[in-house]
N, C-alpha and C positions, 0 to 999 in steps of 0.2 A: 528209548528212554534218555531224556535230558537230564543233566546233571545241573542242578540249581544252587549257585553257591547260597550259603546262610548268611544271610544279609544281618542278621543281629546275635550277637554272641550270648550263648545260653546262659542260664544262671550257673554260678559256680556250684560244683556237686563234691563231695568228698571222694578222694582219689581212689578208694578203695570200697567198692559197693557189692552188695550179693552178685550184680549182673556183671562187674568185672572179673571177679572169682569165679562165676560160672563160664566166663569167655575163657579163660584158661583149661578148663576142663573139656571147650570144644575145639580149643587148638590143640590138646593131647589127642583128641579122638580122629582131627584131619591130620596129626602129624603121622599118625599110625596106616592112613589111608590115603586120602586126596593127595597129601605131600609127593609122595613116591610117584602115584599114577601121573601127575602134572610134570614131575621132572622126567620121568620117563617118555612122555610125550614129545617135552620140548628135546630132550637131547636126540631121540629117535628121529625126530622131522630134521633136526639138523644135521645130521649124521647123514641122511637119506638125500640131502640136499644135490650133491654131486650126481646123484643118478637121476639125470634129467629131469632134475627139480620133483622129483616125486614126493620128497618131502614136504613141499608146500600141502598136501593133502593131508597130513597132519599137523600143519603149524597155523593154517587158516582158522580152523576151528577152536582151536588152542588159541590164538590171537582172540577171537570172537568171545570165546568164553571168560579170558582174561578182561575183558572190558567190562562184562558184566559184573565178574568177581570185582574189580576196581571199584565200581560203582557200590556195590554192598558194603566194603569197607569202609567206604568213606559214610556210608549212614550209620554204619558200626560204631565207628569214632566219634559221631555226634550223639549217638542214641546210650551209649554204654559208659563215655569217657566223658561226655559233654565237651567237646573239643570244637573249636571254631574252624570251621574247613572254609577256606578262600579258595577259588578255582579262576584263574585269568580268563578272559573272553577267550572263546574257543570260535575258530573259521567254521561258518556253516554253509552246506551247500544251498545253490538255488534252484536246484533241480527237486522234482517230487516224485513220488513213488519210489520203486525198489531203486532206481539209479540214483537217487539222492540220498536214500538210505546209506548204500553202500559207499558213496562218496564221503558221506559224515564218519562212516565207521575208519574209513581210509585217512582223514584229516584225523581223527582222535589217535591215531597209530603214531603219528609224528609229533605228536606233543610230550613234552617232559613231564606233565604230571600224570600220565598213564604209567609210563614205565617206572615211575616212582612208586605207583601204586600196585605193580606187578612185583616189584622188588618188595614192598613192604608186605604184602600178601605171603610172600613165601616165607621171610625174615621172622614174621609175626607167628605163622603156623612152627617153623623151627624153634624159634625161643620158647614159645608156651608148652610146646610139644616137649621140649625137655625138660621146662620147670615141672610140668605136669607128670613125668615119668620120673623124677626124683620124690615129687609129692607121693605119687603111689608106693615108689619102694620105701620110704621113710613111715608111709602110713601101715605098710604090710608088716615092716619091722617092729613097729611101736606094738600094733594088735597083736602080733606074736608073742611078743614078750610079755604082756598083759595077761594073754591065755595061758602061756607056761607058768606063769606067777602065781595066777589064780588055780590052776587045774594041777599043777604038778609041785608047788612051792621050789624049793631050793634044787638047783640041777648043777651037775657037773659039765663042764664043757671042757674035756681034755684034762689038762691040768689047773683049770681055771676052776672055783667053785662059786657059781652065781647064786647066791640067797634072794628069798624072794624080794625083798626090798631092792636090791640092786636091779632084779628084772622089772620091779617098779618104776622105779627110777629111768630106766633105760626106756622103759616104754613112754613116760612122760616126755623123756626129751624128744624122740622121734617123733611123739605128736608135736612137739612145738613145732621140731624143724619143719615138719611135713606142712605146718601152717604158714611159717615163715616162706617155703618153697612156694606155695599158691599165693602169698601176698605177692612176693617177687617178681613171679610171671606177670600177676596184674599190673605192676607196676612198668614191666619191661613192656608190655604190651601198648601201654598208653604211652611210653617215649618214644616207641617206635612210630605210632600212629603221629604223635605231634612232630616227630623231624621230619616222616617221609612225606605225610598226605593232609597235614593240617594246613600248612602254609601260614604265613606272617601278615598280620594287618599292618605292620610296618614296612613291608616290602611292596605293599598294595599300594600305601601313601606313597613310597618312594616312586614307582610306576605313573601313578597319576600327576606327581610333580614333575618327572621328566616327559610326559607328553604334552604339559601345560607350557612348558619350557619348550620344547619344540614346536607347538602352535604359534607361541608369542614370536619365536623365529622367524617363523613363516611369514606370519600378519607383517611383523616389521620389514622384513626383505621385501615384500610386495609392496609397501606403503613406499619404501625407498625407491623402488622401481618405477612406480606410478610418479612419484616426484621427479625422478629424472626425465621420463620421457615427457611431461610435460614441460621441465626447464628447456629441454632441448627442442622441442615444436614451437615453444614461445620464443626463445632466446634465437632460435636457429632459422627452421625452416617456414615459420608463419612470417616474418620480415620479408623474407625473398619473396614469398607468394605473392605478398603485397605489392613489393616493389614490381613483378612479374606482372600483375594486374593491371598497376599504373602505367605501366610502359606499354601493353597491349591498348589500354583507353588512350594514349597520347598517338600512340601509331593509327588507330582506327579513325581518330579526328582529323589525322594529318595525310588520310590517304589520297585525297582528292587536290588537296590544298600543296600539297609537299611530297609527292611520291616517291622521291629518292630519301626523304627522311623517315618515311613510314617503313621505308623497306630496310634503312639501316637500324630502326628500332625494332622491328620484326626478329631481325637478325640478332640483335642483344636480347629480345626476350626468347629466341629459342636456346641461346646460348645459357641465359639463366635458367632455364626449365630444364636443360641437361644437368645443370648444377645443382636443381633442388632434387631431380631424380636420384642423384648421388648421394646427398645428405640422408633423404629417405631410405635408400638401401643401407647406409651405414647404422641409422637408426633401427632398422629390421634387424641388422645383424646382433646390434647390441641388444635385443630382445631375446632373440634367438635365433643363430646364425644357419642356414640351409645348410651346410657342409656339415655340421654336425648331425643333423638327421640323415643327409643323404650318405656320407660316408666314415661317420664315427669320430670318435674323439682324437684317436692318433692324428686322421688327416686335419683337424679342425685346429689342434694344436701347431701343426705344421704350418697352417696359412697363418696363424697369431706369429709365430716367429719368424716369417718371412716379411711381414709388413710391419716389424718392429723396426723403429728407429736406431736401434744399438744391435751389434751382433747378440745373438741368442745360442746358445748350445741346448740342443732340446734331446732328451732321452726320454723313450716312453717304452714300458715294458707292462703290457697289459694280457701276459699269456693268462691263462685260467691255474688259479690256483686251490681249485677242488672248493670254492666257496659259490654262490650263487651269483646269476650273470649282472651285469652292470646294466641300471635302466636308464631312462632318458634324465629322468631326474639328476642323478646323480653325475652323470655324464655333463650335463649343463652345469653345475654347480662346480666340477672339475674345471672346466672351460672357462667359467668367469673369474673364478680365482686366478688361474694365469693371466686372462686377460686384464684385471684389475692391477695385479701384480705388476705385470710389462708395461703397462701405461704409469703407473706411479713411479717405475723407475725411469722412464724416458722423460716425466715431467720434474722428478724432485731429487732423483736420486745422485745425477751427474756422474754416472757409470759409465765406463767403457766397455763393459759386456755383462752380459747375464747368463744363468744357467738354469735351466728347468728339466726339473726331473719329476717323472710320474710313474709309480711302481703301484703293483697291485698284490695282494697277500689273498689268504683265503677268508679275512674278516674283514680287511679293510683297503680303501683307496688313498694311497698316500701321493701329497702333491708337494713339493719343494721347490720355492723359486728363490736362486740368491743372486746377490749382485756385488760388486766390487765399490759401490757408492759410499757416500758420507755417513750413511746409517742413518739411526734417529727416527724410523716411522714409529708411528703410534696410531693407536685407534681410539679416533675422537668422536663425539657425538655435539659436536658444537655447532652445527649447521654449516661449517664452512669446509671440512675435509671428513667429510663421512664416507669416503672408498671403503676402508677397510672395515668401517664398522658394519655397512652393508653388506660386506662380505660374509663378516662373522654371523649376522644374522642368517643370510642364505646357508652356512655350514651347520650352524646351530639348529636349524629347520631338520635336517639329515640326521641330526643325533651325536654329530661330529666335535672336531675342536678345530680351531683357528688360532695359531700362535704365531709372534712376530717379535722377533730378537735380533741378537746381532749375530752376522756372519762368522764362521770358525776363525778367519784368516784376517789380517789386517789389509786395508783398502790398497791402491795402487798409487793413491796419490802422494805427492811431499807436503808434509805437515798436515796438523789438523785440520778439518772444516767445520765450522760453527755454524749450528742451524737451531731455531726455537726449539728441536725436541733433545739438544744435547748431543747428539751424535759427534763423534769423531773420527769419521772417516774409516769406520771398520767395516761397511757394507751390512746388508740387511738380509736377512732369510726369514723367511714366509712359508709356513709348513701349515697344511690342511688335512687331517686326518677324517676320512669319511667312510663310515662303516658301512659293510654290505649287508647288515642283519645283526638282528639280537639285540640286546640292552646296551644303554651307554654304560660304558666303564671308562674307570678312572686312566689315563694314561700318563706315563713319564714325559717330561720334556725332553725334546729331539737333540739327541747328541751332537756335542758341537754347537748349541744355540744357546745363547743365553736369554732367558724368559725376560721380556720387559713388561713393567706393569703398564695394565691398560688401563683405560678410561673408565669411569664407573658405568657399568651397563654394558659392557663387553665380554659376554661370558665364552666359554670354549665349546666346540660341536663337531659331526661326521656324516657315504654312500654304496656302487656293484659294477660289473662289465661285461661285455659281448663274449659268447662263446668262441667267436672266430677271430679273437682279438689277435694281432700279428705277433710276430716275436720280437723280440727285444731289439733295439735299433738305438743309434746315437747318429744325430745331424747336426751338423751346425751351419747355422744360416749365415752368413756374411752378406749384411745390407750396408752400403756405404749410407753416412749419416746425410 
């Protein structure tokens, strides 16, 4: 049975209806029977798990029954209370038959909507059951007082003398309170359904906006990468290939007339061909380095540090933190964040050293790149310096954030260094937070980094890790400039 989200909000209806009042009575009946049976099965199954997992014989049927109960509760919320039930898209099995059905049931067990539905079912029975119990007791008390007043008149209860009129007033008050208890039970049932299983249309809009932002980030990153590859091919490899072809053409025409010159030209063409191969290898590494696929993020970052023109202190901690594993997409994003940051440091920062720290928690992958240069780095989309803007798009596509600011300490140079960005020799710190799963959440600014206002269109963004990640280590790559 599939859960079909309600696409159109039901027409508004009164909060108290005969059906909502009747649901309180049904809850009272379930409170005296099914509520205790369900809890007994759950507690017995959990307590029997240490006995070679025998409790699964009780828990598995209970979980399957709860899936059916949750569906019934959702339809009851729509039919009785007129609530809008919004369910997020659920993962579905590609298999068919019994195997596909079992896998779908397993996928449903991992959703928060299912467990909220289970909690709502038991809380609704408990709350409506208590209100219905109070309703029955008050109704019985009012009925008894009315019957005594009509049948016997005044009654002496110990030292109290209850007249017929006092008994009548007591009966009316009890009946009124019984009606109030019934109404409060219906309202409490509606409130629980709205809070636990109804969902919010505003939350759905936020999810759509987040997904649209991630998609735009992926599109922008792909566009920037395509333009970079076109520029590298047009400005670098293509002219050298043209020169290579011209050299070989001249050598071919001079083979018979001037063999020595032809031999020299062939040698030049051979050297040029090897240089072009090196350029193509560098270009392929810029698209996706082979070491990242073969040996993982740690080894790829070590290779980056070794090739850097300035000394780089590298610290990588990818030890498993209980969260999901790193996938290739997030490894690639972290790699290119470090690669672009080190390239900017070498070209523009005039720094003497850099430090790269990559750590992983159960929720996100943190990449921090700091230098002791002049600072003033900014994210621009003016067509001239778009490296950090491209990184922002890459990180945004994963749902993460990229922040650029001044490093915690002062630079090592004497006196301020002027630059177009207004830097004063404070160094730059670039921090990327790449989530390993879950919705995008607001994150505070990194400690010790003063956030800098980015150019318009430079949003914030965040990805996952290998289960065989190495233990934390610190490596200092000393490479002469």
